[in-house]
N, C-alpha and C positions, 0 to 999 in steps of 0.2 A: 207575886213576882211580876215583874214586866220584862217580857221576852221579845226581842226583836228578830224576826226571820227575815233574812236577806236573800231571796232567790236569785241565784247568777249561774245557772247551768250551762249557758252557752257562752262562747266567746263573742266578742264585740262585732257588729256588723263589717262586711268587707271594706267600706269605705272608711273605717277607722282602724284597718289592720295595718297601717304603714308602720306600727310600732311592732307588729307580730299578732299571732293570735292569742290575745289575752281576755279573760273573763272581766266582765265590767267592773265587778268589784275590786278589782286591784288595777284598774286602768288609771294612768295618771292623769291628775288635774292640778295644774300648776305644778308644784314640787311635791305633791303628795297623792294618795289614791283615794279612790271613792271610799274604801273602808275607813281611811283617816277622817273623812268628812263625816261618815256616819258616827264614828266615835265623838266627835266634836258636837254634832247635833243632839245626840242623845246622852251625853256623858253624865247628866244630872237626873236621868231617867231611867235607863236600862239597867237591868240586873245581869242579864245574859244576852249574847248576840249568837244565833245560830245562821251560819253561812252555808247555803246549799249549793253544791257544785256538781259538775259532770265533766264537761269538756275542759281540758287544761286544769284538772283539779289539783294536780301536785304543785302547781306554780301558786295556787293560792294558798295551799297548806304550808309551803316553803316560805312565802313572804309572812304568814301569820305567825310564825314561830316564836316571834320574839314578843308576841302581845300577851296581855294579861290572860289568866286561866278562864276569864267569862267569855272568851271567843272560841266557839267551836265551829270546826270546819267538818263538813260531812259531804260524802260523794254518794250521789244516786247510784242505785244498781243499774238503771237505764235511764234514759231521757225519753220524756213523754211531753205532756204540755205543763203549762205554769201552775195549774191546779194540782197536778201529781207532786211538783217540787215543793209547794206549800203544805201539801197532805203530809208529805214525808217529813217536812220540817217541824210540824207540830208533832209527830212521833218522836223525832230525834230530841226535841226540846223538853220532852216529858211534861208537857203543859197540864196544869190542874186547872179544875173549873173556875176557881177564883183568880187565876192569873190574868193578866191583861196581855193581849198579843198584838205586836205591831208588825205589820206586813210592810216591808219597804223593798221596793225592786231594786235590783243591784245596780241599776243604771240611773237612778233617780234620787236627787236631793231636794228636800224642801227645807228652806231656811227660816221658816216661820217659827214662832213660838209653840213647841210641842211638849213642854214638861208638865203642863197642867191639864193634860186631856186623859179624863178616866170615863170616857163613854165611847159607844160605838160611832165611829166616824170615819168618813170617806173625804179625801181631799181631791179637789177637781179644779180644773180650768174650764174655758170656754173657747170654741172655734167652730169653723164651718166643718161639717162631717167629712172626712177623708179616709183613705186607708193608712194613713200614718199613725192614728191613736185608736184607742177603743172609747168609743162615746156611748152616752147614756142618757136616758129621761128619766125623771123621778118625781114623786109628788109626796111632799111631808116625810121624806126620808125612806120611802119604799120605791125601789127600782123597778120601773115597769118595762123597759125596753133598753136592749144593748146592740150596739153596731160594732163588732169586734173587727177593727181594722177592714173595713170594706166601704166602698163607695156606695152612695145612693143615688137615685135618678135627679133628685132635687139638688141643685146646685147652691141654693139659698139656704139649706138646713143648718141652722145655728144651734149647737147643743153643748151640753157639759161633756167633758173627757175626763177619764181617770187618770190622775197624775201619776200614782204608783205609791201612794202611801194610804195604809187602812190601819184603823184601831178596832180591835175586836175585843169585847169584854166577856164573851162567852166562847172561849177557844173550843171546847169539846163539843159544844153545839154546832159550832161552825164546821168543825171537821166532820160531823154526822153528815151535814149537807154537801161537803166536798165529796165524802164517800159515795153518796148517791149520785152526783153529777158525773163523777167518773166512771160510773156504770151506765151513764146514759149516752145515747148518741145525738148530740147537738151541734149545731152550726157555730157554736162560741166555745171559747175555752171553758174548761170545767171549773176554773176558779170564778169567772165571771158569773156562770150559772149558779154556782153556790152561792155568790154574794147577793145575787137578785133574790134567790129563795130565803136567805137569811133575813134580809131587809123587810121582807114581808111579814116576818114573825118578830123581829126586832129592828124597827125603823131606825135609820142611821142619821145622824147629824150630817149635813153637807157643808164643808168649809172650803170656800174658794181660796186656793194658795196664792199668796202674795209674791213669793219668791221661790220659785221651783226650776229646776234644771234637769235635763234629761241627755245624758250622753250616748243615748241608743241612736241618735241621728247625727250625722256630722255637722249639720248646720247648727243644732242646739249646743253641741260640744263647744263651738266657739264662745257663746255667750256664758256657758259654765266656767270656762277658764277665767274669762274676764272677772266673773263675780267672786270666784274663790280667790284670785290674785288680790283684788281689791279688799276682801275681807281679811286676807292674811296679813296686809301691810297698811297701818293707819296713815302711812305717810305717802300712799299711792292712791291716785284716782284715775280711772280710765273713761274716756269718752268714747263709747263703742261706735257711736254714729260717725265720728270724725277719725276714729282710729289715733287717738291721741292719748298718750300716757303722761300724767303730770306728777312730778316728784318733788317732795321737800324732805327735810331731814333736821333733827335737832343736833346732830354730829355736824357742826357747821364747818370745821376745819377739813374733815374727811370729805364732806360733801363738795366743798368748793374745789377740792383737788380732783374729785370725780368729773365735775363740770368742766374744769379747765383741762383735763385730759381729752375729753371729747373736742374741744375748741382748738386745741393745739395740734392736733393730728395733722400731718401734711395732707394736701388735696387727694392725692393719689392713694391715701391709706384710709380715708373715710368710709370707704365701703364696708368696713368691719363694724362700724357703729350704727346705731339707729339714727335715722334722719332727725336733726333738731330744728323745732320751730321757734322757740322763744327760751330765754333763759335770764336769770339775774345772778351776779356774782357779788351782789349786796351781802355784806357779812350779816346784816341783822334779818335779811329775808331772801336767802338764795332759794332758787327754784330752777326746774328745767322741765319743758314740755317737748316731748320727742314722740317719734311715730311708734305706735304700739303693734307688736308683732305677735300673732298667737302661735308661736313656735314652741317646740318642746325643748327644754335644756338637756345638756348630756347627762346632767344628774338624773331627770327623769328616765331618759333611755337606759342609764347604767343600772338603775335600782329596778325598774319596771318593765323595761322594753324587752323584746325578744328578737333583737337584730341578729342578723346572720354574720359570721366572720368577715364576708366580703363587704356588708353594710359598714361594719366597724372600721375594716381597713380603709374604706373610701372616705369615711368621715375623719380618720386621723391623718389622712393624706391632706384634706382641706385645712385642718389645723396647722398641719406642717407648713403648707403654703403660707399661711398668714404669719406664723413666726419668722419664717425665711424672709418674707416680704419687709416685715419690721426691721430686719438686720441691714436693709439698705441705708437706713438712716442711723449713723453712729456719732458718738461724741467721745473725745479723748482729752482729758485734763488732768491736772494734779488733785483734783477732788474725788477722784474715783476710789481710791484706797480708804479714804475717810468714809465714804458713804458704805463701801462693804463692812468696815469695822462697825459703823452705826447699826447697820441693818443685821448682821449675823452674830456680832458679839455683844455690843452693848445693848440692843434690844432684848436679846435672850436672856441676858445675864440680869437685866432689870425685871424681866417677867418672871424669873425664877426667884429673885429676891422678893417680889410680890406675893409669890406663891409661898415663900417660907414664913411670911407673916400671918398665914392662915394656919391656925392651930391644928386642923383636921389632916394637914400634910406633914406636921411636924416629924413624925415617925419615919416618913420617907426619907427626911434629910439626915435623920439620926441614924438610921439603920440599913442594912443591905435590902434590897428589893428583890423579890422572886416573881418572874412572869413565866407563867406556863412550865414551871420546874426548873428553870434556869436561874441561878442567883447572880444579880448585878450589884454593883458598887451603890453606895447611898447617893442621894442628890447632892448632898455636901461634896462628896468626892468627885462627882461628876462635874460639878462647878469649878472644882481646882483643875480638872482635865481640859474642859471646853476651851479656853482661850488659846492655849497653844495649837491644838488642832485646828481650830477656826483660822488662826493667823497663818499657819503652816499650808493649809490646804485651799483656803478660799481667797488670800490675798494676792493672786497671782493675775488679777484681770487688769488690761490696760486700756479698754475701751467698753463703753456701754452703747446698747441700740436701744430702739423703741421696744418698750415691753408693756404688756397690760398690767401687770403687778399683782393680780389676783385671779390668775387664770384657771380656777377651779371649774369643775365641770358645772356647777350651779350658774356660773357666769358665762357659759357658752351656749347660745341658742342656735337651733338648726330647724330648717324648714321641713314640712311633712315628707318632701321629696327626698330629703338629706342630701341637698345640693347647695344651699346658701347658709352661711355662717354669720351671725352677729355676736358681738361681744358686749356685755354690759358690766356695769358696777366696777370700773377699774380703780387701782388703788390711787394712781394720781401723784405718788411720791415714792422715791427710792432714794433714803438719804436727803440731800439737798436737791437731787434732780427731780423733775416733774414727769415727763414722759418716758424718760430713759432709765435704764437699769441693767442688771446682769440678767443676761439670758438664761443662765442656769436656774435662776430663781423661777423663771416662767415654767421651765421644764419640771422643777421640783413641785410646783402646785399641780402639774398634772400627774405626777408620780404619787402625790398624796391622796389623789382620789383613786388612782388605778391600783397603786401598790399598798399604801396606808389605809385604803378603804374609809376615808373620812366621810363619804356620804353616807355609808352604813352607820357609822357611830353616831352622826347627827340625828338620824332617823331611827335610833334606837334598835336597829337590827343586828344586834350581838347579844353575846350571853358574857355575864360578868360575875364573879365570884371572888370576894375579898375577905381575907382573915389576917388581920394586922397589915404586914406589908407584903402578903403573899397573894398574887392576882392570877386568878385563872381566867382567860379571856380568849374568846373566838368570835369572829364575825359570821352571821347566819348568810353567808355569801350565797347568791342566786347561783343556780347550776346552769352550766354551758357545755356545749360538747366541744369546745375549743378554749384555749388559754387566752383571754382577752389581755393580759398584761404582756405576754409573750408577742402577741400581734402588735401592740404599741411599741414595745422595744424595737421590733424588727422594722416598723416604719420610720422610727426616729432614730436608726442606728446612726447615720452620719451626724446628726445634731448632738447625740449623747457622746460619741466618739470614746475617747478614753477617760471620760469624766463621771462614770457612772457613780464612783465612790463620792465624788464631790456633790453629785445631785443628791444622792442618798443622805449626805451629811446635812445638806441644807433642809432636806425633807424631815430629817429627824428633829432639826432646829425648829421647824414649822410646828410640828406636834408639841414639842416641850414648851414652846413659848406661847401657844394658845391655851394652855390649861388654865391660867388664872382669867381669861376672858370667858369662858363657858361657865359661868356660875349659875347657870340655869339648870344644870345637872351634874351632881357629884359622879355619876355613873360614866358621864360623858369624859370627865375630866381624867378619871382613873383609865378608862379605854385609852385616852390619848396619851397618857403617861407609859402605859403599857406598850403601844405602839411605837412611841418615840425611843424608848429603850431599846426595844428590839431591832429597830432600823439603824440606831447609833452603833449598836454592837456589830453591825456589818462592816463598819467603817474602822472602828478602833475597839480594841478587846476591853470591854468594861465590866467582864465578868470578876465576881469577887474571887 
């Protein structure tokens, strides 16, 4: 078997703790964690993952609850050095002599091809010796000297450094070397001492890492963010020297709407968007080049961060300011009611009709649906109810103001000091309107993250059990010592006013109408169905 040991016993360094005291293995990189990156890198190689924790271990355990059974979270009895973590990891993993052991530090990603390695190997880079890294010298795979994060007198000393990924083909032999080094008094970590001794008996292949990233240092974290984002979206490229993000898209109509939203914003509202350097609205080749910000999204902070109640309250106040600032620009004409009907009624019914054409949802249209023990009407019955409730509750708007149109947490970025906000990926169209729309839609998008837990759903952080049309479902929501949703509602009390039920109605329509769009996962679709029905039932009784 091939076993990955991920030592992550400590929280990230202080200069990365703006998101809270979080272990590296669950620290966010773009819109996912380091653990998600490891699962991508080793998806065709690893049989099991052993994550070794100590500080904030429960945060890791809570995050990993929704993952497959081959990911095991272990908490050390006490914290010592790196060698002790790895020694314990080998014990936890129940390694056999024939297993291949991969040691991947919790703060390090190597994006080189790793799936064909079946020999003792050490990944390295090169630099001037400093106290930032652990350096070494070797000859023919035998490590002869190690400088463990220490300065040396010669400023011109150029050596190899351990990247943080090691392949060991004799794990039990290596564990013996670890045991010996743990009992010695040396000036280097027991892991590196054991690695040196192991290499003298079993020389290691040395492979220079082409693409490696380390979030253990704030300066390297920026590069990691860029690389992961560029790998995640094949229509995005980032020039890190100039700080420019270039974007294209195959969805021409939607993308053109996005570009035009940026361009049509009034000058005194432009502070909410990235600075634009160049663009094309040619239908055959639209593109946009804009300033790149290595900010976190609220999606990352919501799922992975450890912000205090005050930090969240301050963040909500900044979003509130933007929404209220948008309201300075209004439009009022005879087309508003048509846009409301188009967005809330026609779009929802068209999406549900598309869903009905899919045979796997047939039973949900023909039979009542049970969600967490409560029986609701069938989707066919709900389709008969929706037009009246939508017309009665939502067609009372006489003016629109500027809206973003897709103000979910993934599209809101905030700087490391939680001071400045930028919004990205706007919808660019609300019915026939471009930058204008229903302010309640903007609030409903925020609700669908905070109340409906959309972010948890798309990251598979939920439990789902389905038997015919009986759905048992709950979100593996992270634990906080305060109610984040209540903090949000308190902040937006004036904006919500007496319209909480209308906003919840829009939120329920969002969940129901997005089901046919999420064909990447039937689990996601059923979780969205369950969520949409539960929220709709708050507005109108749809129980059977």
